[in-house]
ZAMARGU-4260 file (C-alpha; in steps of 0.2 Angstrom, whole numbers, plus 5000, padded with zeros to 4 digits):
<rodrens>
0) 5098/5008/5223 | 5106/5004/5239 | 5106/4985/5235 | 5123/4979/5229 | 5123/4969/5213
5) 5133/4954/5206 | 5129/4944/5221 | 5115/4933/5229 | 5106/4936/5245 | 5099/4924/5257
10) 5082/4933/5258 | 5064/4931/5253 | 5062/4938/5236 | 5047/4949/5240 | 5057/4957/5255
15) 5072/4959/5244 | 5063/4967/5229 | 5055/4979/5240 | 5072/4987/5243 | 5075/4989/5225
20) 5071/5006/5216 | 5056/5006/5204 | 5061/5004/5186 | 5079/4998/5190 | 5080/4980/5182
25) 5082/4976/5164 | 5077/4958/5164 | 5069/4946/5176 | 5069/4927/5174 | 5059/4918/5187
30) 5057/4899/5190 | 5046/4898/5205 | 5040/4883/5214 | 5025/4875/5204 | 5015/4870/5220
35) 5016/4851/5215 | 5023/4844/5231 | 5041/4845/5227 | 5053/4843/5241 | 5064/4858/5243
40) 5077/4862/5256 | 5067/4876/5265 | 5051/4879/5255 | 5034/4870/5257 | 5028/4866/5240
45) 5010/4860/5244 | 5000/4876/5248 | 4982/4878/5246 | 4977/4884/5229 | 4971/4901/5234
50) 4986/4904/5245 | 4998/4899/5231 | 4989/4911/5219 | 4989/4925/5232 | 5008/4923/5235
55) 5011/4923/5217 | 5001/4939/5215 | 5012/4947/5228 | 5029/4943/5221 | 5024/4946/5202
60) 5018/4963/5207 | 5035/4967/5214 | 5043/4961/5198 | 5032/4972/5187 | 5037/4987/5199
65) 5056/4985/5198 | 5056/4982/5179 | 5062/4997/5168 | 5049/5004/5156 | 5057/4994/5142
70) 5061/4979/5153 | 5057/4961/5150 | 5050/4947/5162 | 5051/4928/5158 | 5041/4916/5169
75) 5044/4897/5169 | 5028/4888/5175 | 5020/4871/5175 | 5003/4866/5168 | 4993/4868/5184
80) 4994/4887/5185 | 5000/4893/5168 | 4983/4900/5163 | 4980/4909/5180 | 4997/4916/5180
85) 4996/4923/5162 | 4979/4931/5166 | 4986/4938/5182 | 5001/4946/5174 | 4991/4954/5160
90) 4975/4960/5169 | 4982/4964/5186 | 5000/4970/5182 | 4997/4977/5165 | 5011/4967/5157
95) 5010/4961/5138 | 5013/4944/5132 | 5025/4944/5117 | 5027/4925/5116 | 5021/4909/5124
100) 5036/4897/5122 | 5035/4879/5126 | 5051/4871/5133 | 5051/4853/5128 | 5064/4843/5137
105) 5069/4824/5137 | 5071/4814/5153 | 5054/4821/5158 | 5045/4816/5174 | 5038/4799/5173
110) 5019/4797/5176 | 5009/4781/5179 | 4991/4786/5175 | 4993/4800/5162 | 5006/4806/5148
115) 5023/4809/5155 | 5027/4827/5159 | 5041/4833/5147 | 5038/4852/5145 | 5037/4869/5154
120) 5028/4885/5149 | 5039/4900/5147 | 5030/4917/5146 | 5039/4931/5138 | 5031/4947/5145
125) 5035/4965/5143 | 5030/4982/5150 | 5028/4992/5134 | 5023/4982/5118 | 5031/4995/5108
130) 5047/4998/5117 | 5057/4983/5124 | 5074/4974/5121 | 5074/4960/5108 | 5090/4957/5099
135) 5083/4950/5083 | 5100/4946/5074 | 5105/4934/5088 | 5090/4922/5085 | 5087/4924/5066
140) 5087/4908/5055 | 5089/4905/5036 | 5073/4906/5027 | 5066/4895/5013 | 5068/4908/5000
145) 5087/4907/5004 | 5089/4889/5006 | 5077/4881/4994 | 5070/4894/4981 | 5086/4905/4978
150) 5074/4920/4979 | 5082/4937/4977 | 5069/4945/4988 | 5075/4935/5003 | 5082/4944/5018
155) 5101/4940/5018 | 5100/4940/5037 | 5087/4927/5038 | 5070/4927/5046 | 5062/4925/5063
160) 5057/4908/5068 | 5039/4901/5067 | 5028/4892/5079 | 5029/4873/5078 | 5023/4856/5085
165) 5037/4843/5089 | 5038/4825/5094 | 5056/4821/5093 | 5066/4835/5085 | 5081/4824/5081
170) 5070/4813/5070 | 5063/4829/5061 | 5079/4840/5060 | 5073/4849/5044 | 5056/4853/5052
175) 5062/4859/5069 | 5073/4873/5074 | 5078/4876/5093 | 5075/4895/5091 | 5057/4892/5087
180) 5044/4895/5101 | 5044/4876/5105 | 5062/4874/5112 | 5071/4858/5114 | 5083/4857/5128
185) 5087/4841/5138 | 5083/4843/5156 | 5098/4844/5167 | 5098/4826/5174 | 5109/4817/5187
190) 5121/4810/5174 | 5124/4827/5165 | 5141/4835/5167 | 5134/4852/5171 | 5123/4845/5185
195) 5127/4854/5201 | 5121/4839/5211 | 5114/4848/5226 | 5098/4855/5218 | 5084/4845/5210
200) 5077/4858/5198 | 5092/4864/5189 | 5089/4874/5172 | 5101/4871/5157 | 5113/4885/5154
205) 5110/4886/5135 | 5091/4889/5138 | 5095/4904/5150 | 5109/4909/5137 | 5096/4911/5123
210) 5084/4922/5134 | 5098/4933/5141 | 5106/4936/5124 | 5089/4940/5116 | 5082/4951/5130
215) 5096/4961/5137 | 5113/4969/5133 | 5130/4968/5141 | 5131/4978/5157 | 5113/4977/5160
220) 5105/4970/5176 | 5097/4953/5176 | 5087/4948/5192 | 5082/4930/5197 | 5070/4930/5212
225) 5071/4911/5215 | 5090/4908/5212 | 5089/4890/5216 | 5105/4882/5208 | 5111/4899/5202
230) 5110/4895/5183 | 5103/4912/5179 | 5116/4921/5189 | 5131/4911/5182 | 5125/4913/5164
235) 5123/4932/5166 | 5140/4933/5173 | 5147/4923/5158 | 5138/4934/5146 | 5145/4950/5154
240) 5129/4956/5162 | 5126/4962/5180 | 5116/4950/5191 | 5106/4949/5207 | 5097/4934/5215
245) 5087/4929/5231 | 5086/4912/5239 | 5079/4907/5256 | 5089/4892/5258 | 5106/4894/5267
250) 5114/4879/5259 | 5108/4884/5241 | 5115/4901/5244 | 5132/4895/5249 | 5133/4883/5234
255) 5128/4897/5222 | 5141/4908/5228 | 5154/4894/5225 | 5147/4892/5208 | 5148/4910/5204
260) 5167/4910/5209 | 5170/4897/5196 | 5160/4906/5182 | 5171/4918/5172 | 5165/4933/5160
265) 5166/4927/5142 | 5167/4909/5147 | 5157/4896/5136 | 5141/4890/5143 | 5139/4872/5148
270) 5129/4860/5137 | 5127/4859/5119 | 5122/4875/5110 | 5113/4865/5097 | 5104/4850/5106
275) 5100/4841/5089 | 5119/4838/5087 | 5121/4829/5103 | 5105/4819/5102 | 5106/4804/5091
280) 5091/4801/5079 | 5081/4785/5080 | 5091/4776/5066 | 5107/4779/5074 | 5101/4775/5092
285) 5107/4760/5102 | 5098/4744/5101 | 5095/4730/5114 | 5103/4717/5103 | 5119/4727/5102
290) 5121/4728/5121 | 5126/4709/5122 | 5140/4713/5109 | 5146/4728/5120 | 5146/4717/5135
295) 5157/4703/5127 | 5169/4716/5120 | 5171/4723/5138 | 5175/4707/5146 | 5193/4706/5139
300) 5203/4717/5151 | 5218/4719/5140 | 5209/4727/5126 | 5204/4745/5128 | 5186/4751/5124
305) 5191/4759/5108 | 5198/4743/5101 | 5182/4734/5105 | 5172/4746/5095 | 5180/4741/5078
310) 5168/4735/5065 | 5167/4717/5059 | 5172/4723/5042 | 5189/4730/5048 | 5192/4714/5058
315) 5189/4703/5043 | 5200/4714/5032 | 5214/4712/5044 | 5212/4693/5046 | 5211/4689/5028
320) 5230/4692/5024 | 5235/4684/5039 | 5226/4668/5034 | 5234/4668/5017 | 5251/4669/5024
325) 5248/4655/5036 | 5242/4644/5021 | 5258/4648/5011 | 5269/4644/5025 | 5261/4627/5031
330) 5275/4614/5032 | 5273/4597/5024 | 5269/4584/5037 | 5278/4568/5036 | 5268/4552/5038
335) 5272/4541/5053 | 5279/4523/5049 | 5264/4516/5058 | 5251/4524/5046 | 5250/4512/5031
340) 5240/4516/5016 | 5225/4506/5012 | 5219/4501/4995 | 5205/4513/4995 | 5216/4527/5000
345) 5228/4523/4985 | 5213/4523/4973 | 5208/4540/4979 | 5226/4547/4977 | 5226/4541/4959
350) 5210/4550/4955 | 5216/4566/4963 | 5232/4565/4953 | 5223/4563/4937 | 5212/4578/4941
355) 5227/4588/4944 | 5235/4583/4928 | 5219/4587/4918 | 5219/4605/4926 | 5237/4607/4921
360) 5234/4601/4903 | 5220/4614/4902 | 5232/4628/4907 | 5246/4622/4894 | 5251/4631/4879
365) 5241/4630/4862 | 5256/4620/4854 | 5255/4606/4867 | 5236/4606/4864 | 5239/4603/4846
370) 5251/4588/4850 | 5238/4581/4861 | 5225/4582/4846 | 5237/4573/4835 | 5239/4559/4847
375) 5220/4557/4848 | 5219/4557/4829 | 5231/4542/4828 | 5220/4531/4837 | 5207/4524/4824
380) 5196/4515/4837 | 5191/4532/4846 | 5187/4540/4829 | 5175/4526/4825 | 5166/4527/4841
385) 5164/4546/4839 | 5157/4544/4822 | 5144/4531/4829 | 5139/4543/4842 | 5136/4557/4829
390) 5126/4546/4818 | 5115/4540/4833 | 5112/4558/4838 | 5106/4562/4820 | 5094/4547/4820
395) 5087/4552/4837 | 5084/4569/4830 | 5074/4563/4815 | 5064/4551/4826 | 5059/4564/4839
400) 5047/4574/4827 | 5038/4558/4821 | 5035/4553/4839 | 5028/4570/4843 | 5016/4570/4828
405) 5010/4553/4833 | 5006/4559/4851 | 4997/4574/4844 | 4986/4563/4832 | 4982/4551/4847
410) 4977/4566/4858 | 4965/4573/4844 | 4957/4556/4841 | 4954/4554/4860 | 4946/4571/4860
415) 4934/4567/4845 | 4929/4551/4853 | 4925/4559/4869 | 4914/4572/4860 | 4905/4559/4851
420) 4901/4549/4867 | 4895/4565/4875 | 4883/4569/4860 | 4876/4551/4861 | 4872/4553/4879
425) 4863/4570/4876 | 4853/4562/4862 | 4848/4548/4872 | 4842/4559/4887 | 4832/4570/4875
430) 4823/4555/4868 | 4818/4550/4885 | 4810/4566/4888 | 4790/4566/4888 | 4783/4573/4871
435) 4798/4568/4861 | 4793/4560/4844
</rodrens>
């Protein structure tokens, strides 16, 4: 193979791949234009349908030719041509589909008259269905026999992932795993740190990392016919694979070369390896009513943001002891000479002092309480009054049952008289009927 690897060429991918030897590439990942009218730097993305499919037939044929007998081809494609591309690869190029993976992403394309687009199809194709690279141990997950049932028959290495349908995976963490064939990765948006900023269709590094780890080994060759932002090549370099890419845009080619200079073998991939950790669930999400609180906390320039995020419980706990200290250290204010006490205020003061004295008396020792009792016993008038009250209460208790009995008997008599009146009316009405004797 005359073509040098570990680089990117400013060249049409079909012309570039024609110079490669047959069966020389281990893994190909292609993310071609979807023919949906996207504005690229050089490429026109609004071709006629037949023209687009004919062009796709040409470049996929070259991919099938340069793949090794045990090589793997991954194709990322949209809804519009997914079915046609799958049939073309299988029937015309003799490739075999191992998996039809759905990449579900957040920050999808907003649509006005249909459901917003938030997924891409990823076709996992191989030349030989019995001989291909698939590093199972890198994508295994724990099985239910291991986690739930404690079954001895469980494979200690785990199991292969299942097919699954997903709405929001962070709200169903136990029912979703990113290794399954519905993959959850956020699309690389303008606010993301890994965003290159000069290409509109940037793939996340973690998604390419999964594909390259599973379908190639260190030192093998990874090819991207549509290099674009250079994610495939940068990830291949970080994972210690050889890489090769083609790009028709002069600007994109220069930018990818700069990106490849920064990428180092063995370096960590950008983005969260497990997206469910970085994406908050609905219960812990941010609410509209909380935004006003955040704005108010940001208004004070002296306080940092971290201090503004303190909870109300922590603030209250800190304020309580300060308030208690202030109350203890309050100085006694002296009255001004001009402020004279009115008779009403004097009466209120006396009442307050009496209440304070009564509270103190309750808290006194039992010996003092006994002394207080002796003083009360010494006053005969109070004793007589207390005895009268007791006698009156007893008399009232005796009278109450009699009153109740009288009321009950009066009610019964009223009921009887009412019944008799009704019976009389019925008797009179019956007598007035014809034929009554």
